[in-house]
N, C-alpha and C positions, 0 to 999 in steps of 0.2 A: 617585347617582341623583337627578334633580330631583323636585320635588313634582308636576310635571305628568306624569302617567303615560299620555300619549296613545298611546304605542307599546307599552304593557304587554301581556304574554301573559296577564295576570290578567283574563280575561274569561269568564264562565260560558257553557257550551255548551248549556244546557237539557237536562240529563240525563234528566229525567222523574222523578228521585228527589229526596228532600229531608230535612229535619230528622228526620222520623219514620220514615224508611225503615230497614229492618233489613238485616243482612248476608245473610239468606236472600232478601230481596226483590231485592237488587242482583245476586245471583249466579244467580238463577232463570233457567234456560235456557242457562247457560254450561257447556260441557263441558270439564273440565280433565283428563280421562283421559290418563294418561301424563305429565302435567306434574309437575315437582318443585318443591317450595316449602320455604322455611325461614321460621319465625316466631319471633323472639326474644321471650321472655316469653310463650310460647304456652300457658301453663298456669294463667293467672289473668286475670280481668277481660276486657278487650277482646281480649287475645291468645287466650284460650280460645275465645271466640266467633268470632274470625277463623279459627282452626284448624278449628273445627266446620264453618264455611261452605266452606272450601277442600276439606275431606275429603268433604263432601256432594256436591261436583261432580266428584269423582274424582281430585283431586290427591294425590300422595304427599308427605306433610308430615313434616319433621324439626323438632323443637323442641329447641334448645340450652338447657340450664338450669343455673343455679348450684346449685340444690337438687335434685339428680337424683332421689332416691327420692320426695321430695315431689311433684315434677312427674309422675312416673309414677303415683303414687297418685291425684292429681287427675284426670289424663286417663283413668285406668281408671274412676274414679267417674262421669266424664262419658260413659262408653261409647265412649271413643276409644283405649283402651289397646292394642288390637290394630291400630289404624289409623295410629298415629303413632310414629315413631322418636324416642326421647329420648336426647340426648347431653350429656355434661358440657361446660359452658362458663361462665366468669365474665367478663362484659364489662369489669369493672374490672381484669382481669388480662390484659395484652397477650399473654403467653405462652400463657395458656389459650385466648384467641381464635384465635391462630395454630395451636395444636394441634388445635382443633376443625375449622378450615378444612382443615388437612392431612388429617385423617381423612376428612372429607367428600370431598375430591378423590381420595383413594385408592379410594373406593368408587363415586363417581359422576362422570360426565364433564360433565353439564349441570345447570344450575339456572335455572329459568324465572321464579320469583317469590321475592323476598327481602323480607320485611316486618320492618323495624327497629322493633319494637313496645316492647321492654323499656325501662324508665326508672326513675329515682328522682326524687322531687320534694321540694323545700324541706327537704332533710335537714339535720341538724346538721353543722357543719363537720367534714369528714373529708378526709384526704389519701390518695391511692393511688399506686402506682407510684413514680416519682421525685419525689413531692411534688405531683402534680396535684390540683386541686380535684375532688372525687369526682363531682359532677353532670356537669361538662364531660367528665371522663374516661370515665364510664360511658355517659352518654347519647349523646355524640358520638364521642370517640376510640375507644371500643370498637367501635362500629358502623363507623366509618371504616376501621379495620383489618380488620374482618370482610369488608366489601365488597371491599376491595383484595385480600385474601388469597383470596377466592372468585372473583376476576375471571375466571380461565380458564373456569370453569364457566358464569358468566353470559354471557360472550362466545360460548361454544360453543352456547348456546341459540338464538341468532339472533333471538330475540324475547323478551327478558327484561325484567322490570320490577322496580325497587327502590323500595319505599315506606318513607319515613321519617316516623315520627310526631313532628310538632311540636305546637304548641298555641297558643292565644292568649297563653300565657306569653311568647311571643317579643316581645310588646309591652312587656315589663318591662325589657328590656335588649338593646342591640346587642352585638356581640362587643367585649369590652374588650381590644383588642390590646395596650394598654399595661399590663394587669394581668389576664391570663387567669385566674390562679390565686388572685386575691383576696389577694395578699400585703399589701395596704394595709388589709385589714379585711373580714371575711366578712359577707355579707348573703344569707340563704338564698334569698330570692325573686329577687334580681338574678342570683344564680348559676343558678337554674333558668331564668330568662328568657334568659340568655346561651346555655345549653345548648339551649334550644328554638329560638333563632335559628340556632344552629349546625346543628341538624337540617334546618332549611329551606334554609340556604345550601348545605349538603352536597348536597341534591337538585339545586339549580341547577347546580352545577359538575359533578357526576357525569353529569347529563344531557348537558351540553356535551361532556364527554370520551367518553361512552359511546355516543352516538347512532349514530356511524358503524359500531359493532359491533352495532347493533340493540338496545342496552340503553337504556331510558328510565327516568327517575327522577322521583318525585313526593314532595312533602311534604304531610302530612295533619294537619288539626286534627280530632280525633274528636268534639269537643263536650265538654260538662261531664257527667261520669259519676262516680259514687261507686264506687271500686274500691280495691284494696290500695295504689294509688299514693298515697293520702292517709294512709298509715300513720304518717307522721311528724307529722301535724297534730292538735293537740288539738281537741276539739269546740268549745271556746270560740273558737278562732281561726276555725273554719269558720262559726260563727254570726256573728261579727263581720264576716266577709267577705260575709255575705248569702247563703251557699250553702245554709243551712238555718235553721230556726227553733230556738228553745230546746228544743223537743220532738224535734228531729232530723228533722223533715219537710223534704225537699229543696225548694228553690225551683222554681217553674215554669220549664221549659226544660231541666232536666237530662234526660239520655238514659239509657235502659237500656243494659246492656252490649251487647245485640244491636243496638241502634241505634248505639251508639258505634263498633262494629266495621264499620259499613256503609261509611264513606268509605274506610277502608283497603282493604276488599275490592273496592270499586268501582274505586279507583285501580289496583289490582293486576290487574284482570280485564276491565274494561269495553272492548268494541270501540270505543266512542265516543271513546276516548282514543288510538286508533291514530294514529301520526304526531305525537303531542304529548308534552310532558314539560317538566321544569324549572319546574313551577308548584306553587303552594300551593293545596290543596283543602280545602273544608269543606262539610258537609251534602250530600255526594255530588255535588259539582260543583266546577268551578274557582272559587276565591273572587275576589271583587272587591277592589281596593285599599281600604284603610281610608278611610272617610269621617270625617275628623277632626271634622266638625261634627255628627256623629250622636251621640245619647245612647248608642248601642250600640257606639261606636268601640272600647271596651275589649274587646268580646266578638265582634265581627264583622270580617271582612276581614283583609288582610295588610298589615303596615307595610312601607314601602319598604326599610328596612334588612335585612329578612329574605329579600328576593329580589333583592338588588343583585348583579349579575354580578361587578363588581370586588371586592366584599367576599367573594364566594364563592370567587374565585380566591385571594385573600389567605389565607382560612381554610384552603383545601386545601393551600397551600404550607406554612403553619404546622403543620398536622396531619401532613404528610409529614415535616417536620423533627423534630417531637416524637416520632413513632412509629418513624421510620426505614422506613416502608412507603409505597410509591407504585407501583401497578401500571402507571402511564402514563409512567414515566421511560424 
């Protein structure tokens, strides 16, 4: 992709919402009665607030969870225990993902909303499966297999949306096709950046493949929010990064979980996005391309490598090869 984005799809549509909007704001007036949704990681942080919003509008929500009893307890405490179905699934385990999808398809014929929310961030080096780097395997390959395994239900909806949570972390690294698994030396932030770029590219290619079946895909940057995602980061590192001061006070611009869930919920439900897809969104609108001359370039906009159609096709082909799964063959 050239640096001249004159033909880009990355153009805001004037949604009427913004940085401070909450999930409740963007879903107000939208009726999801009878619609079925799945939210990975839907029992903490952004995921919990996403589930709360979808349930409030009538959706039937399933939350796959690695820690089954913990997830049930959290959702019960949030007053959602009788509203949400919780099922066992570990994104880092391909067999677990396939088993969950199989159980879902045994019980349901359609899926209208799938929000790929769960993630790990800047974790210590870990290998899963056949030696895959854990952030790429969990954040991308787990969700890749989940979507492909659930494809019959998504296609049967006739109007489904798949939302994948990326972040400005995508700016830290493109896909390292020559060393996906960091065999040459692990660096936790580059690994996270690669995984978040993968989440965005996945939406680009899924939208291309799925639109003829009525399935549209979006990538979302939720904003800066302090949640369990930061569990691997010591306070000293977050202070050094400027996220908070020495007393633990967050810098201006951080969102609450309710605000952080808004862009996911907007992308999954907004009528304004009808006929659109394959784009990266932030602050409840389609994001602009990154302005590299802006002092906010690290925090706003989407870099070219994260929405490059050729890179998206290449990543899809690699993901299919690694997992042995491809609903579009």
